C-alpha positions in Angstrom: -287.9 -37.5 -139.7 -285.6 -40.2 -141.2 -283.1 -38.9 -143.7 -284.6 -41.2 -146.5 -288.2 -40.2 -146.1 -288.4 -38.1 -149.3 -286.8 -40.7 -151.4 -289.5 -43.2 -150.4 -292.1 -41.2 -152.3 -290.6 -42.5 -155.6 -289.5 -45.9 -154.4 -291.5 -48.8 -155.8 -293.1 -46.5 -158.4 -292.9 -46.6 -162.2 -290.5 -43.9 -163.5 -293.3 -42.5 -165.7 -295.1 -41.4 -162.6 -292.2 -39.3 -161.3 -292.8 -35.5 -161.3 -290.5 -33.9 -164.0 -289.3 -31.4 -161.4 -287.8 -34.1 -159.3 -286.1 -35.7 -162.4 -284.6 -32.3 -163.3 -283.4 -31.5 -159.8 -281.7 -34.9 -159.4 -280.1 -34.7 -162.8 -278.7 -31.2 -162.1 -277.3 -32.2 -158.7 -275.7 -35.3 -160.2 -274.0 -33.3 -162.9 -272.5 -31.0 -160.4 -271.0 -33.9 -158.5 -269.2 -35.5 -161.5 -265.5 -35.0 -161.6 -263.1 -35.5 -164.5 -260.4 -36.6 -162.1 -262.2 -38.6 -159.4 -260.5 -40.1 -156.3 -263.5 -42.4 -156.0 -265.8 -44.1 -158.5 -269.3 -44.9 -157.4 -270.8 -47.6 -159.7 -274.5 -48.3 -159.5 -275.5 -51.8 -160.7 -279.0 -52.4 -161.8 -281.1 -55.2 -163.3 -284.8 -54.4 -163.8 -284.6 -51.6 -161.1 -286.8 -49.0 -162.8 -288.9 -48.6 -159.6 -285.9 -48.2 -157.3 -283.1 -46.6 -159.3 -284.4 -43.0 -159.1 -284.6 -43.2 -155.3 -281.1 -44.5 -155.2 -279.7 -41.8 -157.5 -281.7 -39.1 -155.7 -280.0 -40.1 -152.5 -276.5 -40.1 -154.2 -277.2 -36.7 -155.8 -277.4 -35.2 -152.3 -274.1 -36.6 -151.0 -271.8 -34.4 -149.0 -268.3 -35.4 -150.0 -265.0 -33.6 -149.8 -263.4 -36.0 -152.3 -263.8 -35.7 -156.1 -266.3 -38.3 -157.3 -267.6 -39.9 -160.5 -270.9 -41.8 -160.6 -271.4 -44.4 -163.3 -274.1 -47.0 -164.0 -274.2 -50.6 -165.1 -277.4 -51.8 -166.8 -277.4 -55.6 -166.6 -279.6 -56.1 -169.7 -282.7 -54.9 -167.9 -286.1 -55.5 -169.5 -287.9 -52.6 -167.9 -287.0 -48.9 -168.1 -283.8 -49.0 -166.1 -281.8 -47.8 -169.0 -284.2 -44.9 -169.5 -283.7 -43.8 -165.9 -279.9 -43.7 -166.4 -280.4 -41.6 -169.6 -282.9 -39.2 -168.1 -280.6 -38.5 -165.1 -277.6 -38.0 -167.3 -275.5 -40.8 -165.7 -272.8 -42.4 -167.9 -273.7 -46.0 -168.0 -272.6 -49.3 -169.6 -274.7 -52.2 -170.8 -273.6 -55.6 -169.4 -275.5 -58.3 -171.3 -274.2 -61.3 -169.2 -276.4 -61.8 -166.2 -275.1 -61.9 -162.6 -274.0 -59.5 -159.9 -270.5 -60.6 -160.6 -270.6 -59.5 -164.3 -272.3 -56.2 -163.3 -269.8 -55.4 -160.6 -266.9 -56.4 -162.8 -268.2 -54.1 -165.5 -268.3 -51.2 -163.0 -264.8 -52.0 -161.8 -263.4 -52.1 -165.3 -264.7 -48.6 -166.1 -263.7 -47.1 -162.7 -261.3 -44.2 -163.0 -261.0 -43.5 -159.3 -258.4 -44.8 -156.9 -261.2 -46.3 -154.9 -264.3 -48.1 -156.1 -267.6 -48.1 -154.2 -270.3 -50.7 -155.1 -273.8 -49.3 -155.0 -277.0 -51.4 -155.4 -279.9 -49.7 -157.2 -282.5 -50.8 -154.7 -280.7 -49.1 -151.9 -280.6 -45.5 -150.6 -277.4 -43.9 -149.2 -277.0 -41.2 -146.5 -275.3 -38.0 -147.4 -272.0 -38.7 -145.8 -271.8 -42.3 -146.9 -269.2 -42.0 -149.7 -267.0 -39.6 -147.6 -267.1 -41.8 -144.6 -266.1 -44.9 -146.6 -263.2 -43.0 -148.3 -262.0 -41.5 -145.0 -261.2 -45.1 -143.9 -259.7 -46.2 -147.2 -257.3 -43.2 -147.1 -255.7 -44.7 -143.9 -252.5 -46.7 -144.4 -252.8 -50.4 -144.8 -256.6 -50.5 -145.4 -257.6 -52.0 -148.8 -261.4 -52.4 -148.2 -264.3 -51.1 -146.2 -267.8 -52.4 -145.5 -270.6 -50.9 -143.5 -274.1 -51.9 -142.3 -277.6 -51.6 -143.5 -281.2 -51.3 -142.3 -284.5 -52.3 -144.0 -287.2 -49.9 -145.0 -290.0 -49.9 -142.4 -293.3 -51.1 -143.8 -296.7 -52.4 -142.7 -295.6 -56.1 -143.0 -292.8 -55.8 -140.5 -293.0 -54.3 -137.0 -290.6 -51.5 -136.1 -289.4 -53.3 -133.0 -289.1 -56.6 -134.9 -286.8 -54.9 -137.4 -284.6 -53.3 -134.8 -284.2 -56.6 -132.9 -283.4 -58.5 -136.1 -280.9 -55.9 -137.2 -279.2 -55.6 -133.8 -278.7 -59.4 -133.6 -277.4 -59.6 -137.2 -275.0 -56.7 -136.6 -273.6 -58.3 -133.5 -273.0 -61.5 -135.3 -271.3 -59.7 -138.3 -269.2 -57.8 -135.9 -267.9 -60.9 -134.1 -267.4 -62.7 -137.4 -265.4 -59.8 -138.9 -262.4 -60.4 -136.6 -261.3 -63.7 -138.1 -263.4 -63.9 -141.2 -264.1 -60.4 -142.5 -264.8 -61.8 -146.0 -268.0 -63.3 -144.6 -269.2 -60.1 -143.1 -268.9 -58.1 -146.3 -272.0 -57.3 -148.4 -271.9 -55.9 -151.9 -274.4 -53.1 -151.3 -272.0 -51.6 -148.7 -268.6 -52.4 -150.0 -265.7 -50.1 -151.0 -262.1 -51.0 -151.9 -258.8 -50.1 -153.6 -259.5 -50.1 -157.4 -256.0 -51.2 -158.4 -255.9 -54.2 -156.1 -259.4 -55.3 -157.2 -258.6 -55.0 -160.9 -255.6 -57.3 -160.4 -257.9 -59.9 -158.7 -261.1 -59.5 -160.7 -264.6 -60.2 -159.5 -265.9 -63.7 -159.8 -268.6 -64.1 -162.5 -269.1 -67.9 -162.2 -271.1 -67.8 -158.9 -274.7 -66.7 -158.2 -273.9 -65.1 -154.8 -270.8 -64.3 -152.8 -268.7 -62.5 -155.4 -268.2 -59.7 -152.9 -267.0 -62.0 -150.1 -264.7 -63.8 -152.6 -263.1 -60.5 -153.6 -262.7 -59.5 -149.9 -261.0 -62.9 -149.3 -258.3 -62.1 -151.8 -258.1 -58.4 -150.9 -257.2 -59.2 -147.3 -253.9 -60.6 -148.5 -252.9 -57.1 -149.4 -254.1 -55.2 -146.3 -256.8 -54.8 -143.7 -260.6 -54.9 -144.2 -262.3 -52.4 -141.9 -266.0 -52.3 -140.9 -267.7 -48.9 -140.4 -270.3 -48.8 -137.6 -271.1 -45.1 -138.0 -274.7 -44.1 -138.7 -273.3 -41.9 -141.4 -272.5 -45.0 -143.5 -275.6 -47.0 -142.6 -277.8 -47.4 -145.7 -281.4 -48.3 -146.1 -282.7 -51.0 -148.5 -285.5 -53.4 -149.5 -285.9 -56.8 -148.0 -284.2 -58.9 -150.7 -283.5 -62.5 -149.5 -284.9 -61.7 -146.1 -288.3 -61.0 -147.7 -288.3 -64.4 -149.6 -288.0 -66.2 -146.2 -291.4 -64.9 -145.2 -291.6 -63.4 -141.7 -288.6 -61.9 -139.8 -288.9 -64.7 -137.3 -288.5 -67.3 -140.1 -285.6 -65.4 -141.6 -283.9 -65.1 -138.2 -284.5 -68.8 -137.4 -283.0 -69.9 -140.7 -279.9 -67.7 -140.3 -279.5 -68.5 -136.6 -279.5 -72.3 -137.3 -277.0 -71.8 -140.1 -274.8 -69.6 -137.9 -274.8 -72.0 -134.9 -273.9 -74.9 -137.1 -270.7 -73.1 -138.1 -270.1 -71.4 -134.8 -266.5 -72.7 -134.6 -265.7 -70.7 -137.7 -266.1 -67.5 -135.9 -262.8 -68.1 -134.0 -260.6 -69.3 -136.9 -259.2 -67.7 -140.0 -259.8 -69.3 -143.4 -258.0 -68.7 -146.7 -260.0 -70.9 -149.0 -263.7 -71.9 -149.4 -265.1 -74.7 -151.4 -267.8 -73.7 -153.8 -271.3 -75.0 -153.3 -272.6 -76.7 -156.4 -275.9 -74.9 -156.3 -274.1 -71.6 -156.3 -272.2 -72.2 -159.5 -273.5 -70.5 -162.7 -273.9 -73.3 -165.3 
């Protein structure tokens, strides 16, 4: 049975339908994890994630981690019951009223007390050893950031074999790309880094997407970015932009064509990228 099976029972469901016993259990487990002197801060960013946030926090509440941790939340001015979920589960949270992943991640970073900061997306579930595995790498000399991989939640709209093939091809591409351009292989939902270095740089808030890669681009000037391939750090999430493309085949085709167009970039380093006009927040 997959590790995330029980969390799926509350995923995509209104918070009001959650059994109170589950809410109480998750709250108690989260409280036991919280440290006054954390080595690592886990910040959960959420915008209208009422139907996903409980599953995310439930998975985090069952983490197995030898390092002291604090878990905080960022409510990005949600219009649903996201804030209510944070309150019910006793998670310290901050309201960020300016919209964008950049603003939300920056808010979490500003309030992080730990030496390391781990970004967590509210629509994603994390395996028990995720935080510990990421921090194990960050504790090694010369490493300033770590990123891992992710899978998609199996459903009736996507075949099991189709998902596995899609994820395998994507993982291979990200692996090859990470040698020369690690910043392009980083994704915000599976990103951890040195807090002090990141605070000096700051997270971009003027772009719609890519704030994680932009931070990674600057972080690599101070050290190495490592990619974790262990199943212990492989998270499970919804379909996001892949889902908006329609079928997996359409999504793969779109990304394959874009990748082959820029194939030469896999073998050269780059220190600066020009912003695309349609990615700028006006």
